[in-house]
PDB file of N, CA, C and O in Angstrom, chain B, residues numbered from 101:
ATOM      1  N   MET B 101      17.255 133.477  45.221  1.00  0.00           N
ATOM      2  CA  MET B 101      19.022 132.956  44.964  1.00  0.00           C
ATOM      3  C   MET B 101      18.732 132.502  43.601  1.00  0.00           C
ATOM      4  O   MET B 101      17.743 131.773  43.530  1.00  0.00           O
ATOM      5  N   MET B 102      19.390 132.766  42.411  1.00  0.00           N
ATOM      6  CA  MET B 102      19.455 132.281  41.036  1.00  0.00           C
ATOM      7  C   MET B 102      20.160 130.891  41.099  1.00  0.00           C
ATOM      8  O   MET B 102      21.203 130.715  41.729  1.00  0.00           O
ATOM      9  N   LYS B 103      19.617 130.074  40.510  1.00  0.00           N
ATOM     10  CA  LYS B 103      20.312 128.885  40.455  1.00  0.00           C
ATOM     11  C   LYS B 103      20.071 127.925  38.782  1.00  0.00           C
ATOM     12  O   LYS B 103      19.069 127.824  38.074  1.00  0.00           O
ATOM     13  N   VAL B 104      21.261 127.440  38.647  1.00  0.00           N
ATOM     14  CA  VAL B 104      21.812 127.386  37.211  1.00  0.00           C
ATOM     15  C   VAL B 104      21.677 125.566  37.136  1.00  0.00           C
ATOM     16  O   VAL B 104      22.258 124.860  37.959  1.00  0.00           O
ATOM     17  N   PHE B 105      20.560 124.826  35.675  1.00  0.00           N
ATOM     18  CA  PHE B 105      20.227 123.571  35.765  1.00  0.00           C
ATOM     19  C   PHE B 105      20.921 123.364  34.425  1.00  0.00           C
ATOM     20  O   PHE B 105      21.557 124.280  33.904  1.00  0.00           O
ATOM     21  N   ILE B 106      20.810 122.263  33.911  1.00  0.00           N
ATOM     22  CA  ILE B 106      21.314 121.905  32.592  1.00  0.00           C
ATOM     23  C   ILE B 106      20.779 120.727  32.097  1.00  0.00           C
ATOM     24  O   ILE B 106      20.347 120.172  33.108  1.00  0.00           O
ATOM     25  N   CYS B 107      20.580 120.111  31.275  1.00  0.00           N
ATOM     26  CA  CYS B 107      19.603 119.136  30.639  1.00  0.00           C
ATOM     27  C   CYS B 107      20.562 118.210  30.373  1.00  0.00           C
ATOM     28  O   CYS B 107      21.620 118.535  29.833  1.00  0.00           O
ATOM     29  N   PRO B 108      20.283 116.965  30.730  1.00  0.00           N
ATOM     30  CA  PRO B 108      21.079 115.970  30.671  1.00  0.00           C
ATOM     31  C   PRO B 108      21.023 115.246  29.292  1.00  0.00           C
ATOM     32  O   PRO B 108      21.728 114.283  28.990  1.00  0.00           O
ATOM     33  N   GLU B 109      20.068 115.855  28.476  1.00  0.00           N
ATOM     34  CA  GLU B 109      20.089 115.138  27.235  1.00  0.00           C
ATOM     35  C   GLU B 109      20.311 116.046  25.994  1.00  0.00           C
ATOM     36  O   GLU B 109      20.364 115.522  24.882  1.00  0.00           O
ATOM     37  N   CYS B 110      20.435 117.316  26.137  1.00  0.00           N
ATOM     38  CA  CYS B 110      20.901 118.356  25.294  1.00  0.00           C
ATOM     39  C   CYS B 110      22.025 119.492  25.317  1.00  0.00           C
ATOM     40  O   CYS B 110      22.589 120.112  24.415  1.00  0.00           O
ATOM     41  N   GLY B 111      22.134 119.520  26.833  1.00  0.00           N
ATOM     42  CA  GLY B 111      23.486 120.301  27.497  1.00  0.00           C
ATOM     43  C   GLY B 111      22.558 121.749  27.576  1.00  0.00           C
ATOM     44  O   GLY B 111      23.246 122.614  28.117  1.00  0.00           O
ATOM     45  N   TRP B 112      21.272 122.238  27.215  1.00  0.00           N
ATOM     46  CA  TRP B 112      20.805 123.393  27.437  1.00  0.00           C
ATOM     47  C   TRP B 112      20.992 123.882  28.715  1.00  0.00           C
ATOM     48  O   TRP B 112      21.022 122.934  29.500  1.00  0.00           O
ATOM     49  N   ILE B 113      21.150 125.077  29.336  1.00  0.00           N
ATOM     50  CA  ILE B 113      21.660 125.680  30.434  1.00  0.00           C
ATOM     51  C   ILE B 113      20.156 126.464  30.594  1.00  0.00           C
ATOM     52  O   ILE B 113      19.524 126.865  29.616  1.00  0.00           O
ATOM     53  N   ARG B 114      19.825 126.570  31.614  1.00  0.00           N
ATOM     54  CA  ARG B 114      18.817 127.447  32.179  1.00  0.00           C
ATOM     55  C   ARG B 114      18.725 127.645  33.550  1.00  0.00           C
ATOM     56  O   ARG B 114      18.727 126.721  34.364  1.00  0.00           O
ATOM     57  N   THR B 115      18.609 129.320  33.947  1.00  0.00           N
ATOM     58  CA  THR B 115      18.497 130.009  35.461  1.00  0.00           C
ATOM     59  C   THR B 115      17.452 129.780  35.711  1.00  0.00           C
ATOM     60  O   THR B 115      16.683 129.581  34.771  1.00  0.00           O
ATOM     61  N   VAL B 116      16.926 129.703  37.153  1.00  0.00           N
ATOM     62  CA  VAL B 116      15.617 130.083  37.818  1.00  0.00           C
ATOM     63  C   VAL B 116      15.833 130.520  38.883  1.00  0.00           C
ATOM     64  O   VAL B 116      16.958 130.682  39.354  1.00  0.00           O
ATOM     65  N   SER B 117      14.797 130.773  39.417  1.00  0.00           N
ATOM     66  CA  SER B 117      14.893 131.835  41.110  1.00  0.00           C
ATOM     67  C   SER B 117      14.377 130.739  41.980  1.00  0.00           C
ATOM     68  O   SER B 117      15.146 130.367  42.866  1.00  0.00           O
ATOM     69  N   ARG B 118      13.080 130.087  41.878  1.00  0.00           N
ATOM     70  CA  ARG B 118      12.563 129.249  42.889  1.00  0.00           C
ATOM     71  C   ARG B 118      11.930 128.513  42.692  1.00  0.00           C
ATOM     72  O   ARG B 118      11.051 128.210  43.499  1.00  0.00           O
ATOM     73  N   ARG B 119      12.120 127.767  41.292  1.00  0.00           N
ATOM     74  CA  ARG B 119      11.934 126.352  40.794  1.00  0.00           C
ATOM     75  C   ARG B 119      12.200 125.419  41.536  1.00  0.00           C
ATOM     76  O   ARG B 119      12.342 126.052  42.582  1.00  0.00           O
ATOM     77  N   LYS B 120      12.422 124.134  41.864  1.00  0.00           N
ATOM     78  CA  LYS B 120      13.458 123.317  42.075  1.00  0.00           C
ATOM     79  C   LYS B 120      12.955 122.422  41.068  1.00  0.00           C
ATOM     80  O   LYS B 120      13.995 121.798  40.857  1.00  0.00           O
ATOM     81  N   GLU B 121      12.266 122.009  40.441  1.00  0.00           N
ATOM     82  CA  GLU B 121      11.527 120.954  39.525  1.00  0.00           C
ATOM     83  C   GLU B 121      11.861 121.995  37.940  1.00  0.00           C
ATOM     84  O   GLU B 121      11.146 122.934  37.592  1.00  0.00           O
ATOM     85  N   VAL B 122      12.766 121.641  37.396  1.00  0.00           N
ATOM     86  CA  VAL B 122      13.165 122.467  36.011  1.00  0.00           C
ATOM     87  C   VAL B 122      12.995 121.724  35.122  1.00  0.00           C
ATOM     88  O   VAL B 122      13.464 120.609  35.350  1.00  0.00           O
ATOM     89  N   GLU B 123      12.233 121.906  33.609  1.00  0.00           N
ATOM     90  CA  GLU B 123      12.106 121.328  32.456  1.00  0.00           C
ATOM     91  C   GLU B 123      12.876 121.667  31.576  1.00  0.00           C
ATOM     92  O   GLU B 123      13.094 122.879  31.555  1.00  0.00           O
ATOM     93  N   CYS B 124      13.500 120.938  30.659  1.00  0.00           N
ATOM     94  CA  CYS B 124      13.775 121.497  29.587  1.00  0.00           C
ATOM     95  C   CYS B 124      12.680 121.731  28.392  1.00  0.00           C
ATOM     96  O   CYS B 124      11.845 120.847  28.199  1.00  0.00           O
ATOM     97  N   HIS B 125      12.677 122.841  27.639  1.00  0.00           N
ATOM     98  CA  HIS B 125      11.901 122.933  27.151  1.00  0.00           C
ATOM     99  C   HIS B 125      12.285 122.575  25.301  1.00  0.00           C
ATOM    100  O   HIS B 125      11.507 122.373  24.369  1.00  0.00           O
ATOM    101  N   LYS B 126      13.546 122.610  25.334  1.00  0.00           N
ATOM    102  CA  LYS B 126      13.881 121.934  23.917  1.00  0.00           C
ATOM    103  C   LYS B 126      13.892 120.366  23.708  1.00  0.00           C
ATOM    104  O   LYS B 126      13.919 119.827  22.601  1.00  0.00           O
ATOM    105  N   CYS B 127      13.870 119.748  24.853  1.00  0.00           N
ATOM    106  CA  CYS B 127      13.758 118.149  25.024  1.00  0.00           C
ATOM    107  C   CYS B 127      12.080 117.854  25.469  1.00  0.00           C
ATOM    108  O   CYS B 127      11.784 116.836  26.096  1.00  0.00           O
ATOM    109  N   SER B 128      11.312 118.613  25.166  1.00  0.00           N
ATOM    110  CA  SER B 128      10.008 118.014  25.646  1.00  0.00           C
ATOM    111  C   SER B 128       9.630 117.394  26.943  1.00  0.00           C
ATOM    112  O   SER B 128       9.103 116.287  27.053  1.00  0.00           O
ATOM    113  N   GLY B 129       9.953 118.222  27.948  1.00  0.00           N
ATOM    114  CA  GLY B 129       9.787 117.932  28.980  1.00  0.00           C
ATOM    115  C   GLY B 129      10.774 117.162  30.057  1.00  0.00           C
ATOM    116  O   GLY B 129      10.513 116.914  31.235  1.00  0.00           O
ATOM    117  N   VAL B 130      11.917 116.869  29.367  1.00  0.00           N
ATOM    118  CA  VAL B 130      13.299 116.278  30.249  1.00  0.00           C
ATOM    119  C   VAL B 130      13.365 117.120  31.601  1.00  0.00           C
ATOM    120  O   VAL B 130      13.274 118.347  31.620  1.00  0.00           O
ATOM    121  N   GLN B 131      13.554 116.232  32.854  1.00  0.00           N
ATOM    122  CA  GLN B 131      13.816 117.133  33.937  1.00  0.00           C
ATOM    123  C   GLN B 131      15.420 117.684  33.987  1.00  0.00           C
ATOM    124  O   GLN B 131      16.412 117.002  34.247  1.00  0.00           O
ATOM    125  N   MET B 132      15.381 118.792  33.735  1.00  0.00           N
ATOM    126  CA  MET B 132      17.198 119.171  34.008  1.00  0.00           C
ATOM    127  C   MET B 132      17.729 119.141  35.748  1.00  0.00           C
ATOM    128  O   MET B 132      17.101 119.370  36.781  1.00  0.00           O
ATOM    129  N   LEU B 133      18.686 118.879  35.583  1.00  0.00           N
ATOM    130  CA  LEU B 133      19.566 119.018  36.907  1.00  0.00           C
ATOM    131  C   LEU B 133      20.276 119.985  37.270  1.00  0.00           C
ATOM    132  O   LEU B 133      20.742 120.800  36.474  1.00  0.00           O
ATOM    133  N   PRO B 134      20.461 120.025  38.602  1.00  0.00           N
ATOM    134  CA  PRO B 134      21.280 121.171  38.976  1.00  0.00           C
ATOM    135  C   PRO B 134      22.554 121.352  38.543  1.00  0.00           C
ATOM    136  O   PRO B 134      23.236 120.327  38.516  1.00  0.00           O
ATOM    137  N   SER B 135      23.095 122.411  38.181  1.00  0.00           N
ATOM    138  CA  SER B 135      24.673 122.568  37.961  1.00  0.00           C
ATOM    139  C   SER B 135      25.278 122.772  39.084  1.00  0.00           C
ATOM    140  O   SER B 135      24.687 123.076  40.120  1.00  0.00           O
ATOM    141  N   ARG B 136      26.809 122.587  38.951  1.00  0.00           N
ATOM    142  CA  ARG B 136      27.735 122.878  39.811  1.00  0.00           C
ATOM    143  C   ARG B 136      28.241 124.541  40.243  1.00  0.00           C
ATOM    144  O   ARG B 136      28.933 124.962  41.170  1.00  0.00           O
ATOM    145  N   LEU B 137      27.531 125.232  39.087  1.00  0.00           N
ATOM    146  CA  LEU B 137      27.922 126.431  38.511  1.00  0.00           C
ATOM    147  C   LEU B 137      27.026 127.127  39.742  1.00  0.00           C
ATOM    148  O   LEU B 137      25.955 126.696  40.171  1.00  0.00           O
ATOM    149  N   THR B 138      27.743 128.316  40.198  1.00  0.00           N
ATOM    150  CA  THR B 138      26.866 129.227  40.565  1.00  0.00           C
ATOM    151  C   THR B 138      26.450 130.570  39.765  1.00  0.00           C
ATOM    152  O   THR B 138      27.243 131.089  38.979  1.00  0.00           O
ATOM    153  N   PHE B 139      25.282 131.054  39.986  1.00  0.00           N
ATOM    154  CA  PHE B 139      24.624 132.273  39.417  1.00  0.00           C
ATOM    155  C   PHE B 139      25.896 133.031  38.919  1.00  0.00           C
ATOM    156  O   PHE B 139      26.332 132.988  37.768  1.00  0.00           O
ATOM    157  N   VAL B 140      26.343 133.625  39.808  1.00  0.00           N
ATOM    158  CA  VAL B 140      27.774 134.535  39.449  1.00  0.00           C
ATOM    159  C   VAL B 140      28.790 133.785  38.634  1.00  0.00           C
ATOM    160  O   VAL B 140      29.057 134.413  37.609  1.00  0.00           O
ATOM    161  N   GLU B 141      29.429 132.680  38.743  1.00  0.00           N
ATOM    162  CA  GLU B 141      29.868 132.083  38.059  1.00  0.00           C
ATOM    163  C   GLU B 141      29.339 132.395  36.452  1.00  0.00           C
ATOM    164  O   GLU B 141      29.667 133.115  35.509  1.00  0.00           O
ATOM    165  N   TYR B 142      28.454 131.518  36.733  1.00  0.00           N
ATOM    166  CA  TYR B 142      27.475 131.564  35.102  1.00  0.00           C
ATOM    167  C   TYR B 142      27.333 132.731  34.226  1.00  0.00           C
ATOM    168  O   TYR B 142      27.405 132.837  33.002  1.00  0.00           O
ATOM    169  N   SER B 143      27.106 133.606  35.188  1.00  0.00           N
ATOM    170  CA  SER B 143      27.060 135.124  34.495  1.00  0.00           C
ATOM    171  C   SER B 143      28.445 135.837  34.189  1.00  0.00           C
ATOM    172  O   SER B 143      28.410 136.834  33.467  1.00  0.00           O
ATOM    173  N   GLN B 144      29.543 135.438  34.638  1.00  0.00           N
ATOM    174  CA  GLN B 144      30.726 135.768  34.041  1.00  0.00           C
ATOM    175  C   GLN B 144      31.147 135.374  33.149  1.00  0.00           C
ATOM    176  O   GLN B 144      32.049 135.925  32.518  1.00  0.00           O
ATOM    177  N   MET B 145      30.496 134.087  32.790  1.00  0.00           N
ATOM    178  CA  MET B 145      30.760 133.391  31.513  1.00  0.00           C
ATOM    179  C   MET B 145      30.616 134.137  30.159  1.00  0.00           C
ATOM    180  O   MET B 145      29.929 135.148  30.014  1.00  0.00           O
ATOM    181  N   SER B 146      31.286 133.572  29.254  1.00  0.00           N
ATOM    182  CA  SER B 146      31.131 134.084  27.604  1.00  0.00           C
ATOM    183  C   SER B 146      30.317 132.859  27.346  1.00  0.00           C
ATOM    184  O   SER B 146      30.266 131.796  27.966  1.00  0.00           O
ATOM    185  N   ASP B 147      29.548 133.366  26.030  1.00  0.00           N
ATOM    186  CA  ASP B 147      28.796 132.074  25.253  1.00  0.00           C
ATOM    187  C   ASP B 147      29.635 131.224  25.067  1.00  0.00           C
ATOM    188  O   ASP B 147      29.207 130.090  25.282  1.00  0.00           O
ATOM    189  N   GLU B 148      30.924 131.296  24.675  1.00  0.00           N
ATOM    190  CA  GLU B 148      31.589 130.235  23.861  1.00  0.00           C
ATOM    191  C   GLU B 148      31.892 129.508  25.450  1.00  0.00           C
ATOM    192  O   GLU B 148      31.666 128.298  25.469  1.00  0.00           O
ATOM    193  N   GLN B 149      32.296 130.018  26.553  1.00  0.00           N
ATOM    194  CA  GLN B 149      32.588 129.256  27.760  1.00  0.00           C
ATOM    195  C   GLN B 149      31.200 128.781  28.258  1.00  0.00           C
ATOM    196  O   GLN B 149      31.191 127.645  28.734  1.00  0.00           O
ATOM    197  N   ARG B 150      30.313 129.290  28.237  1.00  0.00           N
ATOM    198  CA  ARG B 150      28.639 128.541  28.502  1.00  0.00           C
ATOM    199  C   ARG B 150      28.800 127.093  27.587  1.00  0.00           C
ATOM    200  O   ARG B 150      28.916 125.997  28.136  1.00  0.00           O
ATOM    201  N   GLU B 151      28.791 127.232  26.475  1.00  0.00           N
ATOM    202  CA  GLU B 151      28.855 126.116  25.610  1.00  0.00           C
ATOM    203  C   GLU B 151      29.894 124.806  25.422  1.00  0.00           C
ATOM    204  O   GLU B 151      29.556 123.698  25.005  1.00  0.00           O
ATOM    205  N   ASP B 152      31.189 125.197  25.820  1.00  0.00           N
ATOM    206  CA  ASP B 152      32.450 124.474  26.356  1.00  0.00           C
ATOM    207  C   ASP B 152      31.815 123.971  27.521  1.00  0.00           C
ATOM    208  O   ASP B 152      31.712 122.753  27.372  1.00  0.00           O
ATOM    209  N   TYR B 153      31.431 124.259  28.402  1.00  0.00           N
ATOM    210  CA  TYR B 153      31.039 123.756  29.923  1.00  0.00           C
ATOM    211  C   TYR B 153      30.111 122.737  29.861  1.00  0.00           C
ATOM    212  O   TYR B 153      30.128 121.673  30.480  1.00  0.00           O
ATOM    213  N   ALA B 154      29.153 123.219  28.922  1.00  0.00           N
ATOM    214  CA  ALA B 154      28.021 121.984  28.462  1.00  0.00           C
ATOM    215  C   ALA B 154      28.161 120.723  27.706  1.00  0.00           C
ATOM    216  O   ALA B 154      27.509 119.683  27.803  1.00  0.00           O
ATOM    217  N   GLN B 155      29.442 121.119  26.701  1.00  0.00           N
ATOM    218  CA  GLN B 155      29.929 119.954  25.896  1.00  0.00           C
ATOM    219  C   GLN B 155      30.620 119.035  27.140  1.00  0.00           C
ATOM    220  O   GLN B 155      30.268 117.872  27.334  1.00  0.00           O
ATOM    221  N   SER B 156      31.468 119.594  27.810  1.00  0.00           N
ATOM    222  CA  SER B 156      32.110 119.208  29.188  1.00  0.00           C
ATOM    223  C   SER B 156      31.545 118.056  29.650  1.00  0.00           C
ATOM    224  O   SER B 156      31.900 116.894  29.848  1.00  0.00           O
ATOM    225  N   TRP B 157      30.052 119.060  29.821  1.00  0.00           N
ATOM    226  CA  TRP B 157      29.232 118.192  31.089  1.00  0.00           C
ATOM    227  C   TRP B 157      28.688 116.937  30.447  1.00  0.00           C
ATOM    228  O   TRP B 157      28.693 115.854  31.033  1.00  0.00           O
ATOM    229  N   LEU B 158      28.256 117.102  29.320  1.00  0.00           N
ATOM    230  CA  LEU B 158      27.814 115.994  28.492  1.00  0.00           C
ATOM    231  C   LEU B 158      28.681 114.834  28.420  1.00  0.00           C
ATOM    232  O   LEU B 158      28.322 113.662  28.530  1.00  0.00           O
ATOM    233  N   PHE B 159      30.139 115.372  28.179  1.00  0.00           N
ATOM    234  CA  PHE B 159      30.982 114.193  27.691  1.00  0.00           C
ATOM    235  C   PHE B 159      31.395 113.540  29.144  1.00  0.00           C
ATOM    236  O   PHE B 159      31.409 112.309  29.140  1.00  0.00           O
ATOM    237  N   ILE B 160      31.602 113.933  29.906  1.00  0.00           N
ATOM    238  CA  ILE B 160      31.631 113.556  31.435  1.00  0.00           C
ATOM    239  C   ILE B 160      30.539 112.727  31.948  1.00  0.00           C
ATOM    240  O   ILE B 160      30.698 111.699  32.606  1.00  0.00           O
ATOM    241  N   HIS B 161      29.520 113.195  31.637  1.00  0.00           N
ATOM    242  CA  HIS B 161      28.271 112.094  31.996  1.00  0.00           C
ATOM    243  C   HIS B 161      27.818 111.238  30.999  1.00  0.00           C
ATOM    244  O   HIS B 161      26.787 110.596  31.198  1.00  0.00           O
ATOM    245  N   GLY B 162      28.696 111.086  29.514  1.00  0.00           N
ATOM    246  CA  GLY B 162      28.088 110.019  28.814  1.00  0.00           C
ATOM    247  C   GLY B 162      27.117 110.447  27.811  1.00  0.00           C
ATOM    248  O   GLY B 162      26.468 109.675  27.105  1.00  0.00           O
ATOM    249  N   LYS B 163      27.063 111.591  27.791  1.00  0.00           N
ATOM    250  CA  LYS B 163      25.509 112.258  26.996  1.00  0.00           C
ATOM    251  C   LYS B 163      26.461 112.920  25.448  1.00  0.00           C
ATOM    252  O   LYS B 163      25.815 113.561  24.619  1.00  0.00           O
ATOM    253  N   ALA B 164      27.755 112.708  25.259  1.00  0.00           N
ATOM    254  CA  ALA B 164      28.204 113.678  24.311  1.00  0.00           C
ATOM    255  C   ALA B 164      27.384 113.599  23.098  1.00  0.00           C
ATOM    256  O   ALA B 164      27.020 112.493  22.697  1.00  0.00           O
ATOM    257  N   LYS B 165      26.972 114.972  22.306  1.00  0.00           N
ATOM    258  CA  LYS B 165      26.875 115.026  20.964  1.00  0.00           C
ATOM    259  C   LYS B 165      27.795 114.375  19.779  1.00  0.00           C
ATOM    260  O   LYS B 165      28.979 114.626  19.555  1.00  0.00           O
ATOM    261  N   ALA B 166      26.819 113.351  18.988  1.00  0.00           N
ATOM    262  CA  ALA B 166      27.938 113.225  18.052  1.00  0.00           C
ATOM    263  C   ALA B 166      28.133 113.894  16.734  1.00  0.00           C
ATOM    264  O   ALA B 166      29.145 113.670  16.071  1.00  0.00           O
TER     265      ALA B 166
END
């Protein structure tokens, strides 16, 4: 089963199949958090929708980019 993770620092979204601990390659090893998105939902999103989701997630969690 594919899982969707998001970086709590930069909002980068990554999909993985087996790993439970996922690191952000853009933030030098920051532990990524599981997203509430299913892989099917994520795969049906456009690039713009994915970026909007990441920005909304960061805003809600108080990490919005300046």
